[in-house]
N, C-alpha and C positions, 0 to 999 in steps of 0.2 A: 554475709551479714550475720552478726552474732545475736542470738535471742536468749534472754534470761527466762528460763522455764519456771522460775518462782513468780514471775510477773504474768507471763502468757502461758497458758496450758498448751500441751502438745496438740490437743484437739483443736484449739483455736488457731494455732499456727497452720495445721494441716488444712483447716477450713479456708484460711486466707490463701494458701498456696493453690487450692482448688479454685477459689473464687477469681483469682487473678491469672489463671492458667491461659487465658486468651492473650495475655501480654508476655508472659515468660514461663519457662519451665524451670522449676527449682526442686531441689531435694533437701530434705531435712536430715542433717547429720548430727547425731548426739556426740557431744564432746565429754560430758559427764552428766551427773544427775540434774544439775541446775543449768547447764549451758548447752545450747544446740546452735547449729549454724545452718543458714540457708545458703546452699551453693547454687549459683545460677548455671543452668545447663545450656539454655538457649534464651535469648532475648529478642523479641520481635523488633523489626526496623522502626526507628523513630523514638526508641526508648534508650536511656542509658542507666547504668547501675545506680547512680545517685538519685535520679528521679524515682526509680523503682523502690529504693530503700525508704524514701519519704512516703510513697504510696502504700508500702507494706505497713509502716508504722501507723498510718491513718486507718488502714483496714483492720489491723490488730486491735486498735483502740475501739473501733466500731464493733467488732465482734465481741470484745469483752463486755461492752455496754449491752449488746443484744442478749448475751448469755445471762447477765445480771438481771435484766428486765424479765427475761423468760423465767428465771428462778423465782423472782419476787411475785410474779403474776400467775404462777402455775396453779395455785389452788382456785383462783377465780376462773381461769380458763377451764379447769376440770369441772367446776360447778356449772358453767355455761354449757359445756359439751354434754354433761350428764343430763341437764334439763332439755337440751335440744333433742337428744336421742331417747328421752324417757317418755312414757305414756302418762306419767303422773303430771298433774297440773300444779306446779309449785307456786305459780303466780295466779291469783284469783282474778277473774275478769269482773271488773266493777260495772260494766256497762251492759 
């Protein structure tokens, strides 16, 4: 399966390979700076290559969305964590 690394980062692809490792074993082979290929080493019984490619694309898109949400909400998460682990009372109790 060919992967365009200008669309999906190497980190995202490796994350997907790990996440789906209970279904198949695959390795990422770089073809050039922009293209890589997932080579299937072993596929569990009950799955075929076509189904796996569809599953991989869905998971790649999911991981990109997760990465984007993580980047966009990083400052809010950091503020919440700072408050949670701080002894400072940022929010005043009105009651």
